[in-house]
N, C-alpha and C positions, 0 to 999 in steps of 0.2 A: 390429265393426271400427272404428267411429268412436271408441268408448270406448278401444280400444288406442292409437289415434293421440294422443288427448288425454293418456293416461297417459304415453306416451313423450315427448310435447312438454313436459309438466310436469316429468318427470324430467330432461330435457335442460336446461330453464331452471334447475332447482334445482342441477344439477351446474355449470352455467356460473356461477351466482351464487356458489357455494362457491369455485370456482377464482379468480374475480375477488377475492373477499374475502381469500383466502390470498396472492395475489400482491401485493395492496396493503398487507397487514399488514407492518409492519417486522419484521425478524428480531429475535429476543430479544436485548436488550441494546444494539441499535443506537441507540435513542433516548437512551441515557445517555452517548453519546459527545460529548465536547466537546474542543476543542483551541484553544490560543491560543499562537502562535509566540513572542510576547513573553515568555512564561513559561519558555522554554528557557534563559534567562539565570539562572534560579533554581538555583544549584548545590546547594541542599539537596534538590532533586527530580531534576534532570537532570545527567547527566555527558556532556560532549563527548567522543566516542569518538576522533575523529581530529583531531590538532592543526592540521593544514593541510587545506584543502579537497582532496578526492580527485577526480582527473580520471577520468571515464568516457568513453572514446573510442568511436567508431563508424566505419563505412565513410565517412561524410560527411567525416570529418577527412582522408581519403586522396584526396579528389577532386583532379584536376589543375587546379583553379581554386579561387578563394575561395568557400566555401560561402555560400549565401544563407539568409535566415530561413526560406524555404519548404523548403529542403533539411532543415533541422533539424526543422521542424514535421512533415514527412513521415516522417522517421526515428523520431521520438518517438511515432508512433502505435503502433509495435511495442515500443519500449523508452522509457518516459518519462524515463529517466536518460541517454539517449545524448547524447554530445557536450556534457556539462555537468560541473559540479563538485558534489560533495555533501559536506555536513558532517553527520555522524551523531551522534545523541544517544540515550542510553538512560536509562530511569528507574531508580529504586533497585531495583525488583523484578527487573530484568533485568541489573543491573550485573555481578554475579558471573559469570553465564553468558557475558556478552559478553567479559569480560576473562580468562576461564579459559584456562589454557595448552592444555588439551585441550577439544575441542568438548563442550558440555553441552546438555541440553535446557533451554530457558528455562521458568521457572515461570509459572503462570497469573498474569496481571496485568502481565507484562513489556510494555513499550512501547518500540519503536524508531522514531525519527523520522529521515527523510532530508530535509534541507533542500537542495533542488536549486537551484543558482545558475547563472545563464546564463553563457555564454562571453563573450569580448570583443565579438563582434558583437551580442550581446544585452544588453550593459551590465553584466554581473556583478551582477545583482540577483536576489532570489528569484523563481523561476518557479513553484514549487509545493512542497508538502510531502507526502511519502508516508509513511504510518504503518502499522506492523505492531503489532497488539495481540494478545497471547496470551490466548485465551478459555478457557472451561471445557472439560473433556474432552468430546468428542463434538460440539463446535461445527462443526469442519471437519477431521475425522480424516485425510483424504487429504493435508492440508497442515499437519499438526502442530497443529491447532486455532488457526491464525492467522487473524485478521480484518485486512483491508486497508482503508485509507482514503486519500483524496486531498483535500487542503486547498489552496485557491487561494493565489496569491501574497501576499494580504493577511494570511495566517497564521491566518485565522479561518473563512473560508467553506468549509463541507464540500461538496465536489463529488461524491463517491462514497464508499460504504462497503459492506463485506460481503465476500463471497467473489468478489472482482473477478477476472475471467478474465485480464485483461491482466497483473495482478500474479502470479497463480497460475501462469501459463504459464512465467514466468521462474524463479520460486522453487521450482517442483516438482523441478528438477534439483539442488537443494541439500539433499536428504533427510538426508545424513550430518551436516550441520551445523544440524539442526533448521530447515531451509529458510531460513537466514539467510546472506547473503553477508557475509564477514568480510575481504575483500581490503583494505579501507580501514584495517584494524588495522596493516598493515605500513607505512602511511604515517606512523606516529607516530615 
């Protein structure tokens, strides 16, 4: 009886150790991610998709009072782009798919960057950068193999990367356009 308990205890410890190791291990390819917003000006690599910043509104904009910074912060927990302006960039790999007349699947290696700029209350400065990177087939099949990343307002600090639930929850409704919103194209 004591031998069985020891066996089960050792098996449980081994299983727990394996789970911890798998959770702490970065997803394949995540470690090779780097981003520097200053490089978005390099037109040999990046194409600015929308000529003017595109306004993304939210219910906060319809309040019967002037919204506060707390109103925006609360709303952005569900949608990080709410009540802000975005300027979108695409790299060379994704350029043809982005500007295609009819929706296309983006090729592996495509990168789309949304520079989120604050509204007047927030000073019209970068608040963060959200990035979609098309990964190898099988990386994230339920969302077209897209990887999501969030970079801080300094344009360099990686805050999150991977199959980010907050990003996926919005983009999953855009299956017909390879999970990419393209409403900002109309602002050109």
